[in-house]
DRENMIMI-97939 format. One record per residue: residue number from 1; residue in three letters; x, y, z of N, C-alpha, C, O in turn. Coordinates in pm, whole numbers, plus 50000, padded with zeros to 5 digits. Each point is the difference from the previous one (the first is absolute). Example, Ala and Ser with C-alpha at 12.3 -4.5 7.8 and 13.67 -1.06 7.14 Angstrom:
REM residues 2
@num->1; residu->Ala; n_east->51319; n_north->49431; n_up->50780; ca_east->49911; ca_north->50119; ca_up->50000; c_east->50090; c_north->50120; c_up->50000; o_east->50104; o_north->49998; o_up->50066
@num->2; residu->Ser; n_east->49861; n_north->50107; n_up->49862; ca_east->50082; ca_north->50119; ca_up->50006; c_east->49923; c_north->50109; c_up->50073; o_east->50051; o_north->50111; o_up->50017
This chain:
REM residues 116
@num->1; residu->Unk; n_east->50085; n_north->49883; n_up->50000; ca_east->49915; ca_north->50117; ca_up->50000; c_east->50090; c_north->50123; c_up->50000; o_east->50103; o_north->50001; o_up->50067
@num->2; residu->Unk; n_east->49860; n_north->50102; n_up->49861; ca_east->50081; ca_north->50121; ca_up->49998; c_east->50012; c_north->50061; c_up->50139; o_east->49917; o_north->49975; o_up->50087
@num->3; residu->Unk; n_east->50187; n_north->50105; n_up->49933; ca_east->50021; ca_north->50064; ca_up->50129; c_east->49888; c_north->50096; c_up->50034; o_east->49961; o_north->50012; o_up->50117
@num->4; residu->Unk; n_east->49987; n_north->50057; n_up->49783; ca_east->49891; ca_north->50094; ca_up->50026; c_east->49867; c_north->49926; c_up->49989; o_east->49996; o_north->49885; o_up->49956
@num->5; residu->Unk; n_east->49896; n_north->50180; n_up->50083; ca_east->49868; ca_north->49939; ca_up->49988; c_east->49946; c_north->50011; c_up->49857; o_east->49901; o_north->49936; o_up->49967
@num->6; residu->Unk; n_east->50162; n_north->50143; n_up->49950; ca_east->49957; ca_north->50015; ca_up->49861; c_east->50099; c_north->49927; c_up->49911; o_east->50117; o_north->49984; o_up->50035
@num->7; residu->Unk; n_east->49836; n_north->49972; n_up->49851; ca_east->50089; ca_north->49933; ca_up->49907; c_east->49948; c_north->49866; c_up->49957; o_east->49888; o_north->49961; o_up->50035
@num->8; residu->Unk; n_east->50192; n_north->49970; n_up->49890; ca_east->49963; ca_north->49869; ca_up->49949; c_east->50073; c_north->49893; c_up->50078; o_east->50123; o_north->50002; o_up->50010
@num->9; residu->Unk; n_east->49802; n_north->49906; n_up->50045; ca_east->50059; ca_north->49889; ca_up->50075; c_east->50045; c_north->49894; c_up->49902; o_east->49942; o_north->49987; o_up->49892
@num->10; residu->Unk; n_east->50161; n_north->49938; n_up->50144; ca_east->50048; ca_north->49895; ca_up->49910; c_east->49960; c_north->49860; c_up->50047; o_east->50040; o_north->49902; o_up->49937
@num->11; residu->Unk; n_east->49884; n_north->50087; n_up->50169; ca_east->49955; ca_north->49869; ca_up->50048; c_east->49885; c_north->49951; c_up->49914; o_east->49916; o_north->50078; o_up->49956
@num->12; residu->Unk; n_east->50082; n_north->49790; n_up->50020; ca_east->49890; ca_north->49940; ca_up->49925; c_east->49880; c_north->49985; c_up->50092; o_east->50011; o_north->49946; o_up->50110
@num->13; residu->Unk; n_east->49874; n_north->50101; n_up->49843; ca_east->49874; ca_north->49984; ca_up->50071; c_east->49899; c_north->49947; c_up->49899; o_east->50014; o_north->50024; o_up->49880
@num->14; residu->Unk; n_east->49885; n_north->49903; n_up->50168; ca_east->49904; ca_north->49938; ca_up->49911; c_east->49860; c_north->50029; c_up->50048; o_east->49977; o_north->50015; o_up->50120
@num->15; residu->Unk; n_east->49928; n_north->49995; n_up->49789; ca_east->49862; ca_north->50029; ca_up->50036; c_east->49943; c_north->49893; c_up->50094; o_east->49912; o_north->50031; o_up->50080
@num->16; residu->Unk; n_east->50135; n_north->49845; n_up->49912; ca_east->49948; ca_north->49896; ca_up->50089; c_east->50042; c_north->50024; c_up->50146; o_east->49952; o_north->49931; o_up->50090
@num->17; residu->Unk; n_east->50137; n_north->50164; n_up->49931; ca_east->50045; ca_north->50034; ca_up->50135; c_east->49909; c_north->50100; c_up->50071; o_east->50014; o_north->50023; o_up->50120
@num->18; residu->Unk; n_east->49892; n_north->50036; n_up->49807; ca_east->49917; ca_north->50106; ca_up->50058; c_east->49916; c_north->49949; c_up->50116; o_east->49998; o_north->50062; o_up->50107
@num->19; residu->Unk; n_east->49932; n_north->49827; n_up->49875; ca_east->49913; ca_north->49949; ca_up->50107; c_east->50081; c_north->49961; c_up->50124; o_east->49964; o_north->50041; o_up->50110
@num->20; residu->Unk; n_east->50145; n_north->49881; n_up->49876; ca_east->50078; ca_north->49970; ca_up->50122; c_east->50052; c_north->50126; c_up->50070; o_east->50009; o_north->50005; o_up->50122
@num->21; residu->Unk; n_east->50023; n_north->50096; n_up->49799; ca_east->50048; ca_north->50126; ca_up->50058; c_east->49890; c_north->50069; c_up->50078; o_east->50022; o_north->50040; o_up->50114
@num->22; residu->Unk; n_east->49861; n_north->49974; n_up->49826; ca_east->49888; ca_north->50067; ca_up->50069; c_east->49960; c_north->49923; c_up->50126; o_east->49971; o_north->50060; o_up->50103
@num->23; residu->Unk; n_east->50027; n_north->49806; n_up->49888; ca_east->49965; ca_north->49921; ca_up->50118; c_east->50099; c_north->50024; c_up->50113; o_east->49960; o_north->50020; o_up->50115
@num->24; residu->Unk; n_east->50170; n_north->49977; n_up->49853; ca_east->50100; ca_north->50022; ca_up->50105; c_east->49990; c_north->50140; c_up->50059; o_east->50006; o_north->50017; o_up->50122
@num->25; residu->Unk; n_east->49980; n_north->50083; n_up->49792; ca_east->49991; ca_north->50137; ca_up->50049; c_east->49875; c_north->50022; c_up->50087; o_east->50002; o_north->50081; o_up->50092
@num->26; residu->Unk; n_east->49890; n_north->49845; n_up->49877; ca_east->49877; ca_north->50012; ca_up->50078; c_east->50000; c_north->49909; c_up->50123; o_east->49909; o_north->50007; o_up->50082
@num->27; residu->Unk; n_east->50195; n_north->49909; n_up->49932; ca_east->50007; ca_north->49909; ca_up->50114; c_east->49902; c_north->49884; c_up->49989; o_east->49959; o_north->49943; o_up->50101
@num->28; residu->Unk; n_east->50005; n_north->50021; n_up->49776; ca_east->49905; ca_north->49890; ca_up->49977; c_east->50078; c_north->49877; c_up->49958; o_east->50085; o_north->50009; o_up->49912
@num->29; residu->Unk; n_east->49888; n_north->49875; n_up->50149; ca_east->50073; ca_north->49879; ca_up->49961; c_east->49966; c_north->49958; c_up->49857; o_east->49889; o_north->50023; o_up->49952
@num->30; residu->Unk; n_east->50207; n_north->49915; n_up->49984; ca_east->49978; ca_north->49947; ca_up->49865; c_east->49896; c_north->49890; c_up->50009; o_east->50010; o_north->49912; o_up->50086
@num->31; residu->Unk; n_east->49888; n_north->50090; n_up->49825; ca_east->49896; ca_north->49898; ca_up->50005; c_east->50056; c_north->49860; c_up->49979; o_east->50106; o_north->49982; o_up->49939
@num->32; residu->Unk; n_east->49823; n_north->49920; n_up->50112; ca_east->50041; ca_north->49861; ca_up->49985; c_east->49964; c_north->49945; c_up->49863; o_east->49972; o_north->50075; o_up->49907
@num->33; residu->Unk; n_east->50030; n_north->49793; n_up->50083; ca_east->49976; ca_north->49930; ca_up->49873; c_east->49855; c_north->49955; c_up->49983; o_east->49970; o_north->49923; o_up->49909
@num->34; residu->Unk; n_east->49940; n_north->50127; n_up->50178; ca_east->49859; ca_north->49964; ca_up->49983; c_east->49913; c_north->50119; c_up->50038; o_east->50039; o_north->50087; o_up->50077
@num->35; residu->Unk; n_east->49841; n_north->49914; n_up->49865; ca_east->49902; ca_north->50105; ca_up->50029; c_east->49862; c_north->49935; c_up->49998; o_east->49960; o_north->49939; o_up->49900
@num->36; residu->Unk; n_east->49969; n_north->50074; n_up->50211; ca_east->49866; ca_north->49941; ca_up->50013; c_east->49999; c_north->49853; c_up->49958; o_east->49910; o_north->49955; o_up->49930
@num->37; residu->Unk; n_east->50194; n_north->49972; n_up->50114; ca_east->50007; ca_north->49858; ca_up->49975; c_east->50051; c_north->49960; c_up->49862; o_east->50007; o_north->49881; o_up->49969
@num->38; residu->Unk; n_east->50028; n_north->50216; n_up->49949; ca_east->50051; ca_north->49970; ca_up->49866; c_east->50148; c_north->50034; c_up->49993; o_east->50047; o_north->50095; o_up->50062
@num->39; residu->Unk; n_east->50024; n_north->49825; n_up->49861; ca_east->50143; ca_north->50022; ca_up->49979; c_east->50020; c_north->50119; c_up->49906; o_east->49932; o_north->50012; o_up->49899
@num->40; residu->Unk; n_east->50163; n_north->50075; n_up->50135; ca_east->50032; ca_north->50115; ca_up->49914; c_east->50151; c_north->50003; c_up->49976; o_east->50078; o_north->49946; o_up->50078
@num->41; residu->Unk; n_east->49960; n_north->50117; n_up->49814; ca_east->50142; ca_north->50011; ca_up->49966; c_east->50073; c_north->50084; c_up->50105; o_east->49945; o_north->50093; o_up->50057
@num->42; residu->Unk; n_east->50179; n_north->49871; n_up->49965; ca_east->50083; ca_north->50076; ca_up->50094; c_east->50026; c_north->50139; c_up->49945; o_east->50012; o_north->50019; o_up->49878
@num->43; residu->Unk; n_east->49997; n_north->50076; n_up->50209; ca_east->50033; ca_north->50136; ca_up->49962; c_east->50145; c_north->50005; c_up->49953; o_east->50089; o_north->49951; o_up->50069
@num->44; residu->Unk; n_east->49935; n_north->50107; n_up->49816; ca_east->50136; ca_north->50012; ca_up->49949; c_east->50054; c_north->50139; c_up->50029; o_east->49925; o_north->50092; o_up->50030
@num->45; residu->Unk; n_east->50205; n_north->49921; n_up->49960; ca_east->50063; ca_north->50131; ca_up->50016; c_east->50066; c_north->50016; c_up->50136; o_east->49983; o_north->49919; o_up->50091
@num->46; residu->Unk; n_east->50092; n_north->50189; n_up->49918; ca_east->50073; ca_north->50033; ca_up->50122; c_east->49962; c_north->50141; c_up->50044; o_east->49968; o_north->50086; o_up->49918
@num->47; residu->Unk; n_east->50036; n_north->49935; n_up->50209; ca_east->49966; ca_north->50132; ca_up->50052; c_east->50114; c_north->50099; c_up->49974; o_east->50117; o_north->49968; o_up->50015
@num->48; residu->Unk; n_east->49844; n_north->50151; n_up->49945; ca_east->50096; ca_north->50110; ca_up->49982; c_east->50024; c_north->50076; c_up->50131; o_east->50084; o_north->50089; o_up->50004
@num->49; residu->Unk; n_east->49843; n_north->49877; n_up->50101; ca_east->50005; ca_north->50080; ca_up->50124; c_east->50143; c_north->50023; c_up->50049; o_east->50035; o_north->50115; o_up->50029
@num->50; residu->Unk; n_east->50050; n_north->49782; n_up->49982; ca_east->50137; ca_north->50027; ca_up->50045; c_east->50075; c_north->50094; c_up->49906; o_east->50080; o_north->50083; o_up->50044
@num->51; residu->Unk; n_east->49896; n_north->49903; n_up->49828; ca_east->50064; ca_north->50087; ca_up->49900; c_east->49951; c_north->50145; c_up->50016; o_east->50080; o_north->50094; o_up->49996
@num->52; residu->Unk; n_east->49790; n_north->49922; n_up->50022; ca_east->49944; ca_north->50134; ca_up->50017; c_east->50048; c_north->50065; c_up->50129; o_east->50014; o_north->50122; o_up->50009
@num->53; residu->Unk; n_east->50012; n_north->49795; n_up->50092; ca_east->50051; ca_north->50051; ca_up->50127; c_east->50152; c_north->50020; c_up->49997; o_east->50061; o_north->50047; o_up->50096
@num->54; residu->Unk; n_east->49999; n_north->49915; n_up->49790; ca_east->50144; ca_north->50014; ca_up->49977; c_east->50084; c_north->49914; c_up->50094; o_east->50112; o_north->50037; o_up->50037
@num->55; residu->Unk; n_east->49833; n_north->49847; n_up->50002; ca_east->50079; ca_north->49907; ca_up->50081; c_east->50069; c_north->49897; c_up->49912; o_east->50089; o_north->49928; o_up->50048
@num->56; residu->Unk; n_east->49872; n_north->50063; n_up->49825; ca_east->50066; ca_north->49915; ca_up->49901; c_east->50013; c_north->50081; c_up->49871; o_east->49930; o_north->50100; o_up->49980
@num->57; residu->Unk; n_east->50160; n_north->49857; n_up->49933; ca_east->50022; ca_north->50074; ca_up->49875; c_east->49936; c_north->49933; c_up->49879; o_east->49999; o_north->50056; o_up->49891
@num->58; residu->Unk; n_east->49946; n_north->49823; n_up->50129; ca_east->49933; ca_north->49933; ca_up->49890; c_east->49890; c_north->49909; c_up->50055; o_east->50005; o_north->49959; o_up->50116
@num->59; residu->Unk; n_east->49898; n_north->50011; n_up->49800; ca_east->49890; ca_north->49912; ca_up->50039; c_east->50033; c_north->49856; c_up->49960; o_east->49971; o_north->49906; o_up->50074
@num->60; residu->Unk; n_east->50089; n_north->50079; n_up->49809; ca_east->50038; ca_north->49869; ca_up->49947; c_east->50152; c_north->49989; c_up->49996; o_east->50067; o_north->50097; o_up->49967
@num->61; residu->Unk; n_east->49987; n_north->49786; n_up->50067; ca_east->50145; ca_north->49983; ca_up->49986; c_east->50039; c_north->50014; c_up->49852; o_east->49919; o_north->49975; o_up->49911
@num->62; residu->Unk; n_east->50204; n_north->50066; n_up->50065; ca_east->50047; ca_north->50024; ca_up->49864; c_east->49988; c_north->49878; c_up->49910; o_east->49979; o_north->50015; o_up->49880
@num->63; residu->Unk; n_east->50034; n_north->49865; n_up->50176; ca_east->49996; ca_north->49879; ca_up->49918; c_east->49862; c_north->49933; c_up->49997; o_east->49986; o_north->49889; o_up->49948
@num->64; residu->Unk; n_east->49911; n_north->50177; n_up->50107; ca_east->49866; ca_north->49941; ca_up->50000; c_east->49948; c_north->49984; c_up->49858; o_east->50016; o_north->50089; o_up->49916
@num->65; residu->Unk; n_east->49920; n_north->49797; n_up->50058; ca_east->49936; ca_north->49980; ca_up->49870; c_east->49855; c_north->50044; c_up->50015; o_east->49926; o_north->49948; o_up->50084
@num->66; residu->Unk; n_east->50035; n_north->50149; n_up->49835; ca_east->49866; ca_north->50055; ca_up->50007; c_east->49930; c_north->49972; c_up->49867; o_east->50049; o_north->50038; o_up->49893
@num->67; residu->Unk; n_east->49838; n_north->49895; n_up->50115; ca_east->49925; ca_north->49960; ca_up->49882; c_east->49863; c_north->50066; c_up->50008; o_east->49935; o_north->49998; o_up->50104
@num->68; residu->Unk; n_east->50021; n_north->50058; n_up->49785; ca_east->49865; ca_north->50055; ca_up->50000; c_east->49937; c_north->49993; c_up->49862; o_east->50068; o_north->49989; o_up->49898
@num->69; residu->Unk; n_east->49799; n_north->50019; n_up->50102; ca_east->49921; ca_north->49999; ca_up->49878; c_east->49885; c_north->50097; c_up->50021; o_east->49937; o_north->49999; o_up->50106
@num->70; residu->Unk; n_east->50036; n_north->50082; n_up->49795; ca_east->49890; ca_north->50095; ca_up->50009; c_east->49948; c_north->50028; c_up->49861; o_east->50072; o_north->50053; o_up->49915
@num->71; residu->Unk; n_east->49805; n_north->49912; n_up->50061; ca_east->49931; ca_north->50029; ca_up->49874; c_east->50079; c_north->49952; c_up->49877; o_east->50011; o_north->50073; o_up->49901
@num->72; residu->Unk; n_east->50043; n_north->49807; n_up->50106; ca_east->50071; ca_north->49942; ca_up->49887; c_east->50148; c_north->50030; c_up->49993; o_east->50073; o_north->49935; o_up->49926
@num->73; residu->Unk; n_east->49972; n_north->50162; n_up->50151; ca_east->50143; ca_north->50032; ca_up->50007; c_east->50057; c_north->49923; c_up->50118; o_east->49939; o_north->49994; o_up->50107
@num->74; residu->Unk; n_east->50178; n_north->49946; n_up->49874; ca_east->50061; ca_north->49923; ca_up->50108; c_east->50150; c_north->50026; c_up->50003; o_east->50061; o_north->50037; o_up->49900
@num->75; residu->Unk; n_east->49997; n_north->49944; n_up->50218; ca_east->50142; ca_north->50029; ca_up->50014; c_east->50060; c_north->49922; c_up->50115; o_east->49931; o_north->49961; o_up->50095
@num->76; residu->Unk; n_east->50199; n_north->50017; n_up->49894; ca_east->50080; ca_north->49943; ca_up->50108; c_east->50117; c_north->50095; c_up->50020; o_east->50068; o_north->50038; o_up->49905
@num->77; residu->Unk; n_east->49953; n_north->50000; n_up->50219; ca_east->50106; ca_north->50095; ca_up->50033; c_east->50087; c_north->49938; c_up->50107; o_east->49951; o_north->49946; o_up->50099
@num->78; residu->Unk; n_east->50181; n_north->50062; n_up->49881; ca_east->50094; ca_north->49954; ca_up->50102; c_east->50127; c_north->50081; c_up->49986; o_east->50059; o_north->50010; o_up->49892
@num->79; residu->Unk; n_east->49983; n_north->50048; n_up->50220; ca_east->50120; ca_north->50083; ca_up->49997; c_east->49982; c_north->50115; c_up->49902; o_east->49900; o_north->50071; o_up->50003
@num->80; residu->Unk; n_east->50198; n_north->49946; n_up->49911; ca_east->49994; ca_north->50111; ca_up->49904; c_east->49931; c_north->49963; c_up->49870; o_east->49995; o_north->50081; o_up->49907
@num->81; residu->Unk; n_east->49950; n_north->49797; n_up->50085; ca_east->49942; ca_north->49950; ca_up->49876; c_east->49849; c_north->49985; c_up->50008; o_east->49945; o_north->49965; o_up->50105
@num->82; residu->Unk; n_east->49990; n_north->50063; n_up->49784; ca_east->49855; ca_north->49981; ca_up->49987; c_east->49971; c_north->49944; c_up->49862; o_east->50044; o_north->50056; o_up->49899
@num->83; residu->Unk; n_east->49882; n_north->49834; n_up->50098; ca_east->49953; ca_north->49945; ca_up->49873; c_east->49849; c_north->50018; c_up->50000; o_east->49933; o_north->49969; o_up->50098
@num->84; residu->Unk; n_east->50014; n_north->50080; n_up->49791; ca_east->49859; ca_north->50033; ca_up->49996; c_east->49937; c_north->49969; c_up->49865; o_east->50064; o_north->50013; o_up->49895
@num->85; residu->Unk; n_east->49812; n_north->49946; n_up->50110; ca_east->49916; ca_north->49984; ca_up->49882; c_east->49888; c_north->50101; c_up->50018; o_east->49920; o_north->49988; o_up->50093
@num->86; residu->Unk; n_east->50073; n_north->50110; n_up->49822; ca_east->49904; ca_north->50108; ca_up->50016; c_east->49863; c_north->49965; c_up->49943; o_east->49919; o_north->50088; o_up->49970
@num->87; residu->Unk; n_east->50057; n_north->49782; n_up->50015; ca_east->49869; ca_north->49956; ca_up->49956; c_east->49995; c_north->49951; c_up->49856; o_east->49894; o_north->49961; o_up->49952
@num->88; residu->Unk; n_east->50219; n_north->50043; n_up->49980; ca_east->50003; ca_north->49958; ca_up->49859; c_east->50072; c_north->49867; c_up->49979; o_east->50019; o_north->49958; o_up->49886
@num->89; residu->Unk; n_east->50023; n_north->49976; n_up->50222; ca_east->50070; ca_north->49872; ca_up->49990; c_east->50149; c_north->50012; c_up->49972; o_east->50067; o_north->49897; o_up->49990
@num->90; residu->Unk; n_east->49985; n_north->50222; n_up->49998; ca_east->50144; ca_north->50023; ca_up->49974; c_east->50066; c_north->50043; c_up->50131; o_east->49964; o_north->50102; o_up->50058
@num->91; residu->Unk; n_east->50135; n_north->49819; n_up->49986; ca_east->50070; ca_north->50029; ca_up->50125; c_east->50117; c_north->50095; c_up->49974; o_east->50080; o_north->49978; o_up->49910
@num->92; residu->Unk; n_east->49929; n_north->50127; n_up->50170; ca_east->50105; ca_north->50102; ca_up->49991; c_east->50082; c_north->49996; c_up->50129; o_east->49946; o_north->49972; o_up->50107
@num->93; residu->Unk; n_east->50183; n_north->50057; n_up->49882; ca_east->50089; ca_north->50000; ca_up->50116; c_east->50058; c_north->50140; c_up->50019; o_east->50047; o_north->50063; o_up->49906
@num->94; residu->Unk; n_east->49949; n_north->49983; n_up->50218; ca_east->50052; ca_north->50134; ca_up->50031; c_east->50089; c_north->49995; c_up->50124; o_east->49976; o_north->49924; o_up->50093
@num->95; residu->Unk; n_east->50128; n_north->50158; n_up->49906; ca_east->50078; ca_north->50027; ca_up->50119; c_east->49937; c_north->50125; c_up->50060; o_east->50023; o_north->50111; o_up->49952
@num->96; residu->Unk; n_east->49899; n_north->49871; n_up->50153; ca_east->49921; ca_north->50111; ca_up->50052; c_east->50080; c_north->50098; c_up->50085; o_east->49951; o_north->50107; o_up->50035
@num->97; residu->Unk; n_east->50173; n_north->49857; n_up->49997; ca_east->50088; ca_north->50095; ca_up->50069; c_east->50058; c_north->50099; c_up->49898; o_east->49998; o_north->50121; o_up->50021
@num->98; residu->Unk; n_east->50052; n_north->49826; n_up->49869; ca_east->50059; ca_north->50084; ca_up->49896; c_east->49895; c_north->50064; c_up->49911; o_east->50025; o_north->50104; o_up->49940
@num->99; residu->Unk; n_east->49857; n_north->49835; n_up->50050; ca_east->49894; ca_north->50047; ca_up->49909; c_east->49865; c_north->49993; c_up->50073; o_east->49916; o_north->49917; o_up->49965
@num->100; residu->Unk; n_east->50063; n_north->50170; n_up->50134; ca_east->49876; ca_north->49992; ca_up->50078; c_east->49874; c_north->50026; c_up->49918; o_east->49891; o_north->49961; o_up->50041
@num->101; residu->Unk; n_east->50122; n_north->50103; n_up->49845; ca_east->49885; ca_north->50026; ca_up->49914; c_east->49967; c_north->49884; c_up->49909; o_east->49904; o_north->50006; o_up->49923
@num->102; residu->Unk; n_east->50176; n_north->49886; n_up->50084; ca_east->49980; ca_north->49880; ca_up->49918; c_east->49989; c_north->50037; c_up->49852; o_east->49901; o_north->49970; o_up->49934
@num->103; residu->Unk; n_east->50203; n_north->50094; n_up->50015; ca_east->50002; ca_north->50044; ca_up->49860; c_east->50089; c_north->49914; c_up->49911; o_east->49986; o_north->50005; o_up->49878
@num->104; residu->Unk; n_east->50105; n_north->49916; n_up->50181; ca_east->50095; ca_north->49920; ca_up->49920; c_east->49985; c_north->49852; c_up->50033; o_east->50042; o_north->49955; o_up->50106
@num->105; residu->Unk; n_east->49898; n_north->49971; n_up->49801; ca_east->49983; ca_north->49856; ca_up->50017; c_east->50136; c_north->49933; c_up->49982; o_east->50063; o_north->50014; o_up->49895
@num->106; residu->Unk; n_east->49982; n_north->49912; n_up->50206; ca_east->50130; ca_north->49934; ca_up->49998; c_east->49990; c_north->49850; c_up->49974; o_east->50095; o_north->49926; o_up->50025
@num->107; residu->Unk; n_east->49792; n_north->50027; n_up->49924; ca_east->49979; ca_north->49857; ca_up->49976; c_east->50109; c_north->49940; c_up->49912; o_east->50053; o_north->49894; o_up->50032
@num->108; residu->Unk; n_east->49980; n_north->50171; n_up->49858; ca_east->50101; ca_north->49947; ca_up->49907; c_east->50140; c_north->50012; c_up->50059; o_east->50083; o_north->49911; o_up->49979
@num->109; residu->Unk; n_east->49945; n_north->50196; n_up->50093; ca_east->50133; ca_north->50024; ca_up->50056; c_east->50030; c_north->49914; c_up->50123; o_east->50117; o_north->49972; o_up->50029
@num->110; residu->Unk; n_east->49779; n_north->49987; n_up->50044; ca_east->50017; ca_north->49924; ca_up->50125; c_east->49914; c_north->49873; c_up->50000; o_east->49916; o_north->49983; o_up->50089
@num->111; residu->Unk; n_east->50102; n_north->49928; n_up->49812; ca_east->49914; ca_north->49882; ca_up->49991; c_east->50009; c_north->49908; c_up->50121; o_east->49901; o_north->49936; o_up->50035
@num->112; residu->Unk; n_east->50216; n_north->50055; n_up->50030; ca_east->50013; ca_north->49913; ca_up->50116; c_east->49917; c_north->50050; c_up->50118; o_east->49954; o_north->49920; o_up->50081
@num->113; residu->Unk; n_east->50028; n_north->50210; n_up->49930; ca_east->49918; ca_north->50056; ca_up->50107; c_east->49852; c_north->49983; c_up->49964; o_east->49919; o_north->49963; o_up->50085
@num->114; residu->Unk; n_east->50049; n_north->50064; n_up->49791; ca_east->49859; ca_north->49989; ca_up->49956; c_east->49950; c_north->49858; c_up->50015; o_east->49885; o_north->49980; o_up->50040
@num->115; residu->Unk; n_east->50197; n_north->49921; n_up->49931; ca_east->49955; ca_north->49861; ca_up->50005; c_east->50023; c_north->49935; c_up->50135; o_east->49954; o_north->49888; o_up->50025
@num->116; residu->Unk; n_east->50119; n_north->50182; n_up->50063; ca_east->50021; ca_north->49953; ca_up->50135; c_east->50090; c_north->49882; c_up->50007; o_east->50027; o_north->49950; o_up->50109
């Protein structure tokens, strides 16, 4: 997080973290795996509360593998690399540290990273 309260943070945060964050900030326990006798999916995400309180500098460890899908677009992110299909079935590879705007597809230049 930047030294000042204004600016752009460099920590990765995800929309799935919003509910765990609000629950922690409100002092509400994370719901269990059932509701009214029915099984429900576990809540995903991590709370940003420690990050917002500036007791930690990141929410996810640098080597965490983060996978998501939204409206046909899907991606896997780990470390400085992100591979994504923006909904057209074509996978693109980006170094998100050097190219945070995801403007240079490195699939051809880094085939060993793209194919894992």
